[in-house]
Biopython code that builds the backbone (N, CA, C, O; Angstrom):
import numpy as np
from Bio.PDB.StructureBuilder import StructureBuilder

atoms = [
    (1, "MET", "N", (131.022, 126.975, 113.657)),
    (1, "MET", "CA", (130.338, 125.911, 112.926)),
    (1, "MET", "C", (128.885, 125.839, 113.396)),
    (1, "MET", "O", (128.606, 125.835, 114.595)),
    (2, "ALA", "N", (127.998, 125.785, 112.465)),
    (2, "ALA", "CA", (126.568, 125.731, 112.784)),
    (2, "ALA", "C", (126.198, 124.354, 113.321)),
    (2, "ALA", "O", (126.752, 123.336, 112.906)),
    (3, "ASN", "N", (125.268, 124.345, 114.235)),
    (3, "ASN", "CA", (124.735, 123.107, 114.779)),
    (3, "ASN", "C", (123.908, 122.429, 113.680)),
    (3, "ASN", "O", (123.045, 123.060, 113.069)),
    (4, "LEU", "N", (124.175, 121.152, 113.434)),
    (4, "LEU", "CA", (123.466, 120.439, 112.364)),
    (4, "LEU", "C", (121.960, 120.394, 112.596)),
    (4, "LEU", "O", (121.182, 120.441, 111.643)),
    (5, "TYR", "N", (121.553, 120.304, 113.839)),
    (5, "TYR", "CA", (120.120, 120.272, 114.134)),
    (5, "TYR", "C", (119.469, 121.619, 113.816)),
    (5, "TYR", "O", (118.343, 121.669, 113.321)),
    (6, "ASP", "N", (120.183, 122.704, 114.102)),
    (6, "ASP", "CA", (119.651, 124.019, 113.752)),
    (6, "ASP", "C", (119.486, 124.136, 112.241)),
    (6, "ASP", "O", (118.484, 124.663, 111.757)),
    (7, "LEU", "N", (120.477, 123.641, 111.499)),
    (7, "LEU", "CA", (120.395, 123.663, 110.042)),
    (7, "LEU", "C", (119.219, 122.819, 109.549)),
    (7, "LEU", "O", (118.527, 123.196, 108.603)),
    (8, "ALA", "N", (119.001, 121.679, 110.197)),
    (8, "ALA", "CA", (117.878, 120.817, 109.810)),
    (8, "ALA", "C", (116.548, 121.526, 110.050)),
    (8, "ALA", "O", (115.637, 121.440, 109.226)),
    (9, "TYR", "N", (116.436, 122.229, 111.182)),
    (9, "TYR", "CA", (115.194, 122.964, 111.446)),
    (9, "TYR", "C", (115.020, 124.122, 110.463)),
    (9, "TYR", "O", (113.898, 124.439, 110.068)),
    (10, "ASP", "N", (116.127, 124.749, 110.069)),
    (10, "ASP", "CA", (116.053, 125.793, 109.039)),
    (10, "ASP", "C", (115.568, 125.197, 107.718)),
    (10, "ASP", "O", (114.768, 125.808, 107.009)),
    (11, "LEU", "N", (116.055, 124.010, 107.398)),
    (11, "LEU", "CA", (115.636, 123.329, 106.178)),
    (11, "LEU", "C", (114.147, 122.991, 106.241)),
    (11, "LEU", "O", (113.426, 123.145, 105.256)),
    (12, "GLU", "N", (113.696, 122.532, 107.406)),
    (12, "GLU", "CA", (112.267, 122.244, 107.574)),
    (12, "GLU", "C", (111.438, 123.508, 107.346)),
    (12, "GLU", "O", (110.419, 123.473, 106.656)),
    (13, "LYS", "N", (111.878, 124.613, 107.923)),
    (13, "LYS", "CA", (111.157, 125.883, 107.756)),
    (13, "LYS", "C", (111.146, 126.279, 106.278)),
    (13, "LYS", "O", (110.121, 126.708, 105.750)),
    (14, "GLY", "N", (112.286, 126.133, 105.625)),
    (14, "GLY", "CA", (112.362, 126.454, 104.202)),
    (14, "GLY", "C", (111.430, 125.589, 103.375)),
    (14, "GLY", "O", (110.808, 126.067, 102.426)),
    (15, "LEU", "N", (111.333, 124.320, 103.732)),
    (15, "LEU", "CA", (110.432, 123.409, 103.031)),
    (15, "LEU", "C", (108.986, 123.861, 103.192)),
    (15, "LEU", "O", (108.225, 123.904, 102.225)),
    (16, "ARG", "N", (108.621, 124.194, 104.416)),
    (16, "ARG", "CA", (107.246, 124.655, 104.667)),
    (16, "ARG", "C", (106.906, 125.933, 103.903)),
    (16, "ARG", "O", (105.754, 126.144, 103.523)),
    (17, "GLU", "N", (107.910, 126.786, 103.679)),
    (17, "GLU", "CA", (107.693, 128.059, 103.004)),
    (17, "GLU", "C", (107.870, 127.965, 101.484)),
    (17, "GLU", "O", (107.638, 128.939, 100.768)),
    (18, "SER", "N", (108.278, 126.796, 101.000)),
    (18, "SER", "CA", (108.555, 126.641, 99.567)),
    (18, "SER", "C", (107.266, 126.608, 98.745)),
    (18, "SER", "O", (106.200, 126.243, 99.239)),
    (19, "GLU", "N", (107.397, 127.000, 97.486)),
    (19, "GLU", "CA", (106.266, 126.939, 96.564)),
    (19, "GLU", "C", (105.794, 125.495, 96.384)),
    (19, "GLU", "O", (104.597, 125.231, 96.272)),
    (20, "GLU", "N", (106.746, 124.576, 96.359)),
    (20, "GLU", "CA", (106.396, 123.164, 96.177)),
    (20, "GLU", "C", (105.473, 122.686, 97.295)),
    (20, "GLU", "O", (104.476, 122.012, 97.035)),
    (21, "PHE", "N", (105.806, 123.037, 98.547)),
    (21, "PHE", "CA", (104.977, 122.614, 99.670)),
    (21, "PHE", "C", (103.636, 123.345, 99.657)),
    (21, "PHE", "O", (102.593, 122.743, 99.915)),
    (22, "LYS", "N", (103.668, 124.634, 99.358)),
    (22, "LYS", "CA", (102.422, 125.412, 99.317)),
    (22, "LYS", "C", (101.474, 124.859, 98.251)),
    (22, "LYS", "O", (100.265, 124.776, 98.469)),
    (23, "ASN", "N", (102.030, 124.484, 97.100)),
    (23, "ASN", "CA", (101.201, 123.909, 96.026)),
    (23, "ASN", "C", (100.623, 122.561, 96.447)),
    (23, "ASN", "O", (99.462, 122.265, 96.162)),
    (24, "LEU", "N", (101.424, 121.748, 97.121)),
    (24, "LEU", "CA", (100.937, 120.455, 97.615)),
    (24, "LEU", "C", (99.828, 120.658, 98.641)),
    (24, "LEU", "O", (98.792, 119.995, 98.590)),
    (25, "LYS", "N", (100.051, 121.563, 99.556)),
    (25, "LYS", "CA", (99.055, 121.822, 100.603)),
    (25, "LYS", "C", (97.734, 122.303, 99.999)),
    (25, "LYS", "O", (96.657, 121.880, 100.419)),
    (26, "GLU", "N", (97.833, 123.186, 99.018)),
    (26, "GLU", "CA", (96.631, 123.695, 98.349)),
    (26, "GLU", "C", (95.872, 122.566, 97.648)),
    (26, "GLU", "O", (94.647, 122.481, 97.742)),
    (27, "ALA", "N", (96.608, 121.701, 96.946)),
    (27, "ALA", "CA", (95.973, 120.574, 96.248)),
    (27, "ALA", "C", (95.365, 119.597, 97.253)),
    (27, "ALA", "O", (94.277, 119.069, 97.026)),
    (28, "TYR", "N", (96.062, 119.356, 98.359)),
    (28, "TYR", "CA", (95.567, 118.453, 99.408)),
    (28, "TYR", "C", (94.270, 118.993, 100.013)),
    (28, "TYR", "O", (93.292, 118.262, 100.169)),
    (29, "GLU", "N", (94.280, 120.268, 100.345)),
    (29, "GLU", "CA", (93.084, 120.875, 100.954)),
    (29, "GLU", "C", (91.898, 120.853, 100.003)),
    (29, "GLU", "O", (90.758, 120.670, 100.429)),
    (30, "ALA", "N", (92.164, 121.040, 98.713)),
    (30, "ALA", "CA", (91.072, 121.004, 97.729)),
    (30, "ALA", "C", (90.421, 119.626, 97.706)),
    (30, "ALA", "O", (89.197, 119.512, 97.635)),
    (31, "VAL", "N", (91.238, 118.586, 97.767)),
    (31, "VAL", "CA", (90.696, 117.221, 97.769)),
    (31, "VAL", "C", (89.967, 116.942, 99.084)),
    (31, "VAL", "O", (88.874, 116.375, 99.077)),
    (32, "MET", "N", (90.559, 117.333, 100.202)),
    (32, "MET", "CA", (89.971, 117.043, 101.513)),
    (32, "MET", "C", (88.673, 117.820, 101.754)),
    (32, "MET", "O", (87.825, 117.385, 102.534)),
    (33, "ASN", "N", (88.520, 118.951, 101.095)),
    (33, "ASN", "CA", (87.322, 119.774, 101.291)),
    (33, "ASN", "C", (86.147, 119.356, 100.413)),
    (33, "ASN", "O", (85.062, 119.927, 100.520)),
    (34, "ASP", "N", (86.349, 118.373, 99.551)),
    (34, "ASP", "CA", (85.273, 117.841, 98.721)),
    (34, "ASP", "C", (85.023, 116.398, 99.172)),
    (34, "ASP", "O", (85.895, 115.541, 99.032)),
    (35, "GLU", "N", (83.841, 116.138, 99.706)),
    (35, "GLU", "CA", (83.559, 114.844, 100.341)),
    (35, "GLU", "C", (83.784, 113.655, 99.410)),
    (35, "GLU", "O", (84.385, 112.662, 99.821)),
    (36, "SER", "N", (83.318, 113.735, 98.173)),
    (36, "SER", "CA", (83.489, 112.591, 97.267)),
    (36, "SER", "C", (84.956, 112.407, 96.887)),
    (36, "SER", "O", (85.430, 111.277, 96.770)),
    (37, "SER", "N", (85.675, 113.511, 96.694)),
    (37, "SER", "CA", (87.112, 113.423, 96.394)),
    (37, "SER", "C", (87.859, 112.822, 97.567)),
    (37, "SER", "O", (88.735, 111.976, 97.389)),
    (38, "LYS", "N", (87.508, 113.263, 98.774)),
    (38, "LYS", "CA", (88.156, 112.760, 99.983)),
    (38, "LYS", "C", (87.937, 111.258, 100.127)),
    (38, "LYS", "O", (88.874, 110.520, 100.431)),
    (39, "ARG", "N", (86.710, 110.806, 99.912)),
    (39, "ARG", "CA", (86.411, 109.375, 100.018)),
    (39, "ARG", "C", (87.220, 108.579, 99.008)),
    (39, "ARG", "O", (87.793, 107.542, 99.341)),
    (40, "MET", "N", (87.267, 109.067, 97.774)),
    (40, "MET", "CA", (87.999, 108.376, 96.720)),
    (40, "MET", "C", (89.499, 108.331, 97.050)),
    (40, "MET", "O", (90.146, 107.297, 96.884)),
    (41, "PHE", "N", (90.037, 109.448, 97.513)),
    (41, "PHE", "CA", (91.454, 109.522, 97.859)),
    (41, "PHE", "C", (91.775, 108.613, 99.043)),
    (41, "PHE", "O", (92.768, 107.887, 99.025)),
    (42, "ASP", "N", (90.930, 108.657, 100.072)),
    (42, "ASP", "CA", (91.145, 107.802, 101.253)),
    (42, "ASP", "C", (91.109, 106.327, 100.869)),
    (42, "ASP", "O", (91.917, 105.540, 101.361)),
    (43, "ASN", "N", (90.187, 105.949, 100.004)),
    (43, "ASN", "CA", (90.089, 104.568, 99.535)),
    (43, "ASN", "C", (91.354, 104.165, 98.776)),
    (43, "ASN", "O", (91.891, 103.076, 98.978)),
    (44, "PHE", "N", (91.818, 105.052, 97.908)),
    (44, "PHE", "CA", (93.044, 104.815, 97.147)),
    (44, "PHE", "C", (94.235, 104.623, 98.091)),
    (44, "PHE", "O", (95.016, 103.685, 97.927)),
    (45, "ARG", "N", (94.371, 105.504, 99.069)),
    (45, "ARG", "CA", (95.495, 105.414, 100.021)),
    (45, "ARG", "C", (95.405, 104.131, 100.857)),
    (45, "ARG", "O", (96.422, 103.494, 101.129)),
    (46, "GLU", "N", (94.192, 103.758, 101.259)),
    (46, "GLU", "CA", (94.003, 102.546, 102.055)),
    (46, "GLU", "C", (94.451, 101.308, 101.276)),
    (46, "GLU", "O", (95.137, 100.441, 101.817)),
    (47, "ILE", "N", (94.064, 101.234, 100.018)),
    (47, "ILE", "CA", (94.469, 100.110, 99.166)),
    (47, "ILE", "C", (95.990, 100.109, 99.003)),
    (47, "ILE", "O", (96.635, 99.065, 99.101)),
    (48, "GLN", "N", (96.544, 101.279, 98.757)),
    (48, "GLN", "CA", (97.991, 101.412, 98.571)),
    (48, "GLN", "C", (98.753, 100.949, 99.814)),
    (48, "GLN", "O", (99.715, 100.188, 99.707)),
    (49, "ILE", "N", (98.331, 101.400, 100.970)),
    (49, "ILE", "CA", (98.998, 101.037, 102.229)),
    (49, "ILE", "C", (98.860, 99.546, 102.506)),
    (49, "ILE", "O", (99.825, 98.902, 102.917)),
    (50, "THR", "N", (97.681, 98.995, 102.286)),
    (50, "THR", "CA", (97.455, 97.564, 102.514)),
    (50, "THR", "C", (98.377, 96.718, 101.643)),
    (50, "THR", "O", (98.984, 95.759, 102.119)),
    (51, "LEU", "N", (98.479, 97.077, 100.365)),
    (51, "LEU", "CA", (99.336, 96.305, 99.455)),
    (51, "LEU", "C", (100.811, 96.453, 99.829)),
    (51, "LEU", "O", (101.567, 95.485, 99.751)),
    (52, "GLN", "N", (101.221, 97.641, 100.230)),
    (52, "GLN", "CA", (102.609, 97.851, 100.650)),
    (52, "GLN", "C", (102.933, 97.023, 101.897)),
    (52, "GLN", "O", (104.005, 96.426, 101.993)),
    (53, "GLN", "N", (102.003, 96.993, 102.841)),
    (53, "GLN", "CA", (102.216, 96.210, 104.062)),
    (53, "GLN", "C", (102.331, 94.721, 103.748)),
    (53, "GLN", "O", (103.180, 94.022, 104.300)),
    (54, "LYS", "N", (101.475, 94.252, 102.863)),
    (54, "LYS", "CA", (101.539, 92.835, 102.482)),
    (54, "LYS", "C", (102.874, 92.519, 101.822)),
    (54, "LYS", "O", (103.479, 91.486, 102.107)),
    (55, "GLN", "N", (103.336, 93.406, 100.941)),
    (55, "GLN", "CA", (104.624, 93.207, 100.276)),
    (55, "GLN", "C", (105.759, 93.161, 101.300)),
    (55, "GLN", "O", (106.618, 92.282, 101.242)),
    (56, "MET", "N", (105.755, 94.101, 102.225)),
    (56, "MET", "CA", (106.824, 94.164, 103.227)),
    (56, "MET", "C", (106.831, 92.941, 104.135)),
    (56, "MET", "O", (107.883, 92.541, 104.634)),
    (57, "GLN", "N", (105.679, 92.357, 104.348)),
    (57, "GLN", "CA", (105.582, 91.178, 105.203)),
    (57, "GLN", "C", (105.749, 89.885, 104.419)),
    (57, "GLN", "O", (105.670, 88.793, 104.981)),
    (58, "GLY", "N", (105.979, 90.015, 103.121)),
    (58, "GLY", "CA", (106.193, 88.844, 102.279)),
    (58, "GLY", "C", (104.924, 88.068, 101.971)),
    (58, "GLY", "O", (104.986, 86.911, 101.556)),
    (59, "GLU", "N", (103.783, 88.696, 102.170)),
    (59, "GLU", "CA", (102.513, 88.034, 101.882)),
    (59, "GLU", "C", (102.193, 88.153, 100.397)),
    (59, "GLU", "O", (102.594, 89.105, 99.729)),
    (60, "GLU", "N", (101.469, 87.174, 99.908)),
    (60, "GLU", "CA", (101.081, 87.182, 98.503)),
    (60, "GLU", "C", (99.918, 88.143, 98.289)),
    (60, "GLU", "O", (98.980, 88.199, 99.084)),
    (61, "ILE", "N", (100.003, 88.894, 97.200)),
    (61, "ILE", "CA", (98.920, 89.792, 96.817)),
    (61, "ILE", "C", (98.062, 89.035, 95.812)),
    (61, "ILE", "O", (98.559, 88.558, 94.791)),
    (62, "THR", "N", (96.783, 88.931, 96.107)),
    (62, "THR", "CA", (95.888, 88.127, 95.282)),
    (62, "THR", "C", (95.568, 88.845, 93.973)),
    (62, "THR", "O", (95.662, 90.070, 93.895)),
    (63, "PRO", "N", (95.193, 88.089, 92.953)),
    (63, "PRO", "CA", (94.768, 88.716, 91.689)),
    (63, "PRO", "C", (93.588, 89.661, 91.888)),
    (63, "PRO", "O", (93.473, 90.668, 91.189)),
    (64, "GLU", "N", (92.718, 89.344, 92.832)),
    (64, "GLU", "CA", (91.578, 90.222, 93.110)),
    (64, "GLU", "C", (92.050, 91.565, 93.650)),
    (64, "GLU", "O", (91.518, 92.611, 93.280)),
    (65, "GLU", "N", (93.059, 91.534, 94.532)),
    (65, "GLU", "CA", (93.593, 92.775, 95.087)),
    (65, "GLU", "C", (94.288, 93.600, 94.002)),
    (65, "GLU", "O", (94.168, 94.825, 93.977)),
    (66, "VAL", "N", (95.001, 92.937, 93.119)),
    (66, "VAL", "CA", (95.660, 93.618, 92.010)),
    (66, "VAL", "C", (94.612, 94.268, 91.108)),
    (66, "VAL", "O", (94.778, 95.413, 90.688)),
    (67, "ASP", "N", (93.541, 93.544, 90.813)),
    (67, "ASP", "CA", (92.474, 94.065, 89.966)),
    (67, "ASP", "C", (91.791, 95.260, 90.634)),
    (67, "ASP", "O", (91.525, 96.271, 89.984)),
    (68, "GLN", "N", (91.510, 95.139, 91.927)),
    (68, "GLN", "CA", (90.878, 96.238, 92.660)),
    (68, "GLN", "C", (91.787, 97.470, 92.656)),
    (68, "GLN", "O", (91.314, 98.592, 92.471)),
    (69, "ALA", "N", (93.075, 97.263, 92.857)),
    (69, "ALA", "CA", (94.026, 98.378, 92.852)),
    (69, "ALA", "C", (94.076, 99.039, 91.478)),
    (69, "ALA", "O", (94.090, 100.266, 91.374)),
    (70, "ARG", "N", (94.103, 98.232, 90.435)),
    (70, "ARG", "CA", (94.145, 98.759, 89.069)),
    (70, "ARG", "C", (92.908, 99.607, 88.779)),
    (70, "ARG", "O", (93.014, 100.702, 88.225)),
    (71, "LYS", "N", (91.741, 99.099, 89.154)),
    (71, "LYS", "CA", (90.495, 99.836, 88.920)),
    (71, "LYS", "C", (90.471, 101.144, 89.713)),
    (71, "LYS", "O", (90.008, 102.171, 89.216)),
    (72, "THR", "N", (90.965, 101.098, 90.927)),
    (72, "THR", "CA", (90.996, 102.299, 91.757)),
    (72, "THR", "C", (91.946, 103.331, 91.167)),
    (72, "THR", "O", (91.627, 104.519, 91.140)),
    (73, "VAL", "N", (93.106, 102.894, 90.695)),
    (73, "VAL", "CA", (94.061, 103.809, 90.061)),
    (73, "VAL", "C", (93.447, 104.445, 88.825)),
    (73, "VAL", "O", (93.591, 105.648, 88.609)),
    (74, "GLU", "N", (92.766, 103.652, 88.015)),
    (74, "GLU", "CA", (92.124, 104.185, 86.814)),
    (74, "GLU", "C", (91.079, 105.241, 87.179)),
    (74, "GLU", "O", (90.978, 106.276, 86.519)),
    (75, "LEU", "N", (90.316, 104.977, 88.216)),
    (75, "LEU", "CA", (89.297, 105.918, 88.665)),
    (75, "LEU", "C", (89.935, 107.201, 89.187)),
    (75, "LEU", "O", (89.484, 108.299, 88.861)),
    (76, "VAL", "N", (90.975, 107.063, 89.991)),
    (76, "VAL", "CA", (91.670, 108.211, 90.575)),
    (76, "VAL", "C", (92.316, 109.065, 89.477)),
    (76, "VAL", "O", (92.310, 110.293, 89.561)),
    (77, "GLN", "N", (92.867, 108.421, 88.459)),
    (77, "GLN", "CA", (93.530, 109.152, 87.374)),
    (77, "GLN", "C", (92.551, 110.013, 86.579)),
    (77, "GLN", "O", (92.964, 110.957, 85.905)),
    (78, "GLN", "N", (91.279, 109.701, 86.650)),
    (78, "GLN", "CA", (90.265, 110.492, 85.952)),
    (78, "GLN", "C", (89.821, 111.702, 86.769)),
    (78, "GLN", "O", (89.133, 112.583, 86.252)),
    (79, "HIS", "N", (90.208, 111.747, 88.030)),
    (79, "HIS", "CA", (89.809, 112.831, 88.922)),
    (79, "HIS", "C", (90.908, 113.901, 88.909)),
    (79, "HIS", "O", (92.013, 113.665, 89.398)),
    (80, "THR", "N", (90.604, 115.060, 88.355)),
    (80, "THR", "CA", (91.642, 116.081, 88.179)),
    (80, "THR", "C", (92.222, 116.580, 89.499)),
    (80, "THR", "O", (93.422, 116.842, 89.584)),
    (81, "GLY", "N", (91.396, 116.713, 90.519)),
    (81, "GLY", "CA", (91.888, 117.192, 91.813)),
    (81, "GLY", "C", (92.882, 116.231, 92.437)),
    (81, "GLY", "O", (93.922, 116.653, 92.942)),
    (82, "ILE", "N", (92.572, 114.946, 92.406)),
    (82, "ILE", "CA", (93.466, 113.944, 92.979)),
    (82, "ILE", "C", (94.714, 113.807, 92.120)),
    (82, "ILE", "O", (95.816, 113.640, 92.644)),
    (83, "THR", "N", (94.548, 113.877, 90.813)),
    (83, "THR", "CA", (95.708, 113.819, 89.921)),
    (83, "THR", "C", (96.655, 114.979, 90.205)),
    (83, "THR", "O", (97.871, 114.796, 90.255)),
    (84, "LYS", "N", (96.099, 116.166, 90.391)),
    (84, "LYS", "CA", (96.930, 117.335, 90.709)),
    (84, "LYS", "C", (97.639, 117.124, 92.039)),
    (84, "LYS", "O", (98.823, 117.438, 92.167)),
    (85, "LEU", "N", (96.933, 116.599, 93.022)),
    (85, "LEU", "CA", (97.539, 116.322, 94.325)),
    (85, "LEU", "C", (98.709, 115.356, 94.177)),
    (85, "LEU", "O", (99.778, 115.590, 94.741)),
    (86, "MET", "N", (98.521, 114.291, 93.436)),
    (86, "MET", "CA", (99.589, 113.303, 93.264)),
    (86, "MET", "C", (100.765, 113.897, 92.487)),
    (86, "MET", "O", (101.915, 113.563, 92.773)),
    (87, "GLU", "N", (100.505, 114.757, 91.525)),
    (87, "GLU", "CA", (101.583, 115.413, 90.785)),
    (87, "GLU", "C", (102.384, 116.344, 91.697)),
    (87, "GLU", "O", (103.613, 116.376, 91.640)),
    (88, "GLN", "N", (101.678, 117.094, 92.532)),
    (88, "GLN", "CA", (102.358, 118.005, 93.457)),
    (88, "GLN", "C", (103.168, 117.221, 94.495)),
    (88, "GLN", "O", (104.269, 117.624, 94.871)),
    (89, "GLU", "N", (102.612, 116.112, 94.945)),
    (89, "GLU", "CA", (103.317, 115.254, 95.894)),
    (89, "GLU", "C", (104.604, 114.714, 95.263)),
    (89, "GLU", "O", (105.654, 114.700, 95.904)),
    (90, "GLN", "N", (104.520, 114.276, 94.023)),
    (90, "GLN", "CA", (105.689, 113.751, 93.320)),
    (90, "GLN", "C", (106.742, 114.841, 93.123)),
    (90, "GLN", "O", (107.940, 114.597, 93.268)),
    (91, "HIS", "N", (106.282, 116.033, 92.795)),
    (91, "HIS", "CA", (107.213, 117.147, 92.598)),
    (91, "HIS", "C", (107.975, 117.458, 93.889)),
    (91, "HIS", "O", (109.195, 117.623, 93.872)),
    (92, "LEU", "N", (107.251, 117.535, 95.002)),
    (92, "LEU", "CA", (107.903, 117.802, 96.288)),
    (92, "LEU", "C", (108.818, 116.647, 96.666)),
    (92, "LEU", "O", (109.898, 116.870, 97.214)),
    (93, "ASN", "N", (108.408, 115.428, 96.386)),
    (93, "ASN", "CA", (109.236, 114.264, 96.666)),
    (93, "ASN", "C", (110.552, 114.322, 95.883)),
    (93, "ASN", "O", (111.604, 113.949, 96.402)),
    (94, "ASN", "N", (110.489, 114.789, 94.641)),
    (94, "ASN", "CA", (111.705, 114.950, 93.838)),
    (94, "ASN", "C", (112.650, 115.966, 94.482)),
    (94, "ASN", "O", (113.862, 115.754, 94.520)),
    (95, "VAL", "N", (112.095, 117.063, 94.985)),
    (95, "VAL", "CA", (112.907, 118.085, 95.655)),
    (95, "VAL", "C", (113.569, 117.483, 96.896)),
    (95, "VAL", "O", (114.760, 117.686, 97.131)),
    (96, "ILE", "N", (112.796, 116.748, 97.680)),
    (96, "ILE", "CA", (113.336, 116.132, 98.902)),
    (96, "ILE", "C", (114.423, 115.119, 98.561)),
    (96, "ILE", "O", (115.431, 115.035, 99.263)),
    (97, "ASN", "N", (114.234, 114.354, 97.500)),
    (97, "ASN", "CA", (115.274, 113.411, 97.072)),
    (97, "ASN", "C", (116.539, 114.139, 96.641)),
    (97, "ASN", "O", (117.645, 113.692, 96.944)),
    (98, "ASP", "N", (116.388, 115.258, 95.937)),
    (98, "ASP", "CA", (117.550, 116.059, 95.548)),
    (98, "ASP", "C", (118.293, 116.568, 96.780)),
    (98, "ASP", "O", (119.522, 116.519, 96.838)),
    (99, "ILE", "N", (117.541, 117.055, 97.760)),
    (99, "ILE", "CA", (118.147, 117.548, 98.999)),
    (99, "ILE", "C", (118.867, 116.417, 99.714)),
    (99, "ILE", "O", (119.968, 116.610, 100.229)),
    (100, "SER", "N", (118.262, 115.249, 99.749)),
    (100, "SER", "CA", (118.884, 114.091, 100.388)),
    (100, "SER", "C", (120.216, 113.749, 99.723)),
    (100, "SER", "O", (121.194, 113.443, 100.405)),
    (101, "ARG", "N", (120.252, 113.801, 98.395)),
    (101, "ARG", "CA", (121.509, 113.538, 97.677)),
    (101, "ARG", "C", (122.568, 114.577, 98.037)),
    (101, "ARG", "O", (123.744, 114.247, 98.191)),
    (102, "ILE", "N", (122.146, 115.821, 98.170)),
    (102, "ILE", "CA", (123.086, 116.893, 98.507)),
    (102, "ILE", "C", (123.666, 116.689, 99.902)),
    (102, "ILE", "O", (124.877, 116.796, 100.095)),
    (103, "ILE", "N", (122.803, 116.396, 100.875)),
    (103, "ILE", "CA", (123.298, 116.305, 102.250)),
    (103, "ILE", "C", (124.055, 115.012, 102.526)),
    (103, "ILE", "O", (124.804, 114.938, 103.501)),
    (104, "THR", "N", (123.879, 114.007, 101.703)),
    (104, "THR", "CA", (124.634, 112.767, 101.899)),
    (104, "THR", "C", (125.891, 112.719, 101.031)),
    (104, "THR", "O", (126.619, 111.726, 101.044)),
    (105, "LYS", "N", (126.144, 113.781, 100.284)),
    (105, "LYS", "CA", (127.311, 113.825, 99.401)),
    (105, "LYS", "C", (128.633, 113.630, 100.153)),
    (105, "LYS", "O", (129.502, 112.924, 99.641)),
    (106, "PRO", "N", (128.832, 114.218, 101.341)),
    (106, "PRO", "CA", (130.089, 113.967, 102.052)),
    (106, "PRO", "C", (130.324, 112.485, 102.359)),
    (106, "PRO", "O", (131.454, 112.005, 102.271)),
    (107, "LEU", "N", (129.275, 111.771, 102.714)),
    (107, "LEU", "CA", (129.413, 110.329, 102.981)),
    (107, "LEU", "C", (129.746, 109.571, 101.699)),
    (107, "LEU", "O", (130.595, 108.679, 101.691)),
    (108, "GLU", "N", (129.069, 109.937, 100.628)),
    (108, "GLU", "CA", (129.326, 109.299, 99.344)),
    (108, "GLU", "C", (130.774, 109.509, 98.930)),
    (108, "GLU", "O", (131.443, 108.574, 98.490)),
    (109, "GLU", "N", (131.254, 110.733, 99.072)),
    (109, "GLU", "CA", (132.639, 111.039, 98.704)),
    (109, "GLU", "C", (133.631, 110.309, 99.600)),
    (109, "GLU", "O", (134.646, 109.800, 99.126)),
    (110, "LEU", "N", (133.337, 110.260, 100.879)),
    (110, "LEU", "CA", (134.214, 109.582, 101.827)),
    (110, "LEU", "C", (134.388, 108.109, 101.465)),
    (110, "LEU", "O", (135.507, 107.600, 101.416)),
    (111, "TYR", "N", (133.287, 107.445, 101.218)),
    (111, "TYR", "CA", (133.344, 106.011, 100.938)),
    (111, "TYR", "C", (133.774, 105.686, 99.508)),
    (111, "TYR", "O", (134.251, 104.584, 99.235)),
    (112, "SER", "N", (133.606, 106.633, 98.608)),
    (112, "SER", "CA", (134.010, 106.356, 97.241)),
    (112, "SER", "C", (135.512, 106.563, 97.026)),
    (112, "SER", "O", (136.060, 106.107, 96.022)),
    (113, "ASP", "N", (136.179, 107.244, 97.958)),
    (113, "ASP", "CA", (137.627, 107.453, 97.847)),
    (113, "ASP", "C", (138.435, 106.217, 98.181)),
    (113, "ASP", "O", (139.625, 106.158, 97.870)),
    (114, "ASN", "N", (137.820, 105.233, 98.806)),
    (114, "ASN", "CA", (138.575, 104.036, 99.213)),
    (114, "ASN", "C", (138.620, 103.015, 98.126)),
    (114, "ASN", "O", (139.213, 101.951, 98.302)),
]
sb = StructureBuilder()
sb.init_structure("model")
sb.init_model(0)
sb.init_chain("A")
sb.init_seg("    ")
for serial, (resi, resn, name, xyz) in enumerate(atoms, 1):
    if name == "N":
        sb.init_residue(resn, " ", resi, " ")
    sb.init_atom(name, np.array(xyz, "f"), 0.0, 1.0, " ", f" {name:<3s}", serial, name[0])
structure = sb.get_structure()
């Protein structure tokens, strides 16, 4: 029987070597290597993280913050490099979610039999 940790490290290696990860990395590097794209992306991520933290802490998000987030999203959606990065990120996230469903299937089956 294979060690589960060894299998997990094999999965990590496979992820790093996958086309999905390579495409994400390429899109990420393209954005990071362009100063204006990097600034726009960093600003977008900062707003996103701030709003997520406020939500998790049960704090109210102000209408001004919602408006600022909306404007930033609209601006980011017009930037092809950042849009490509977000699409590649979503694609890889879908793969990871599929893998998660596969590896948790034994637990799902175990608990669904009762």
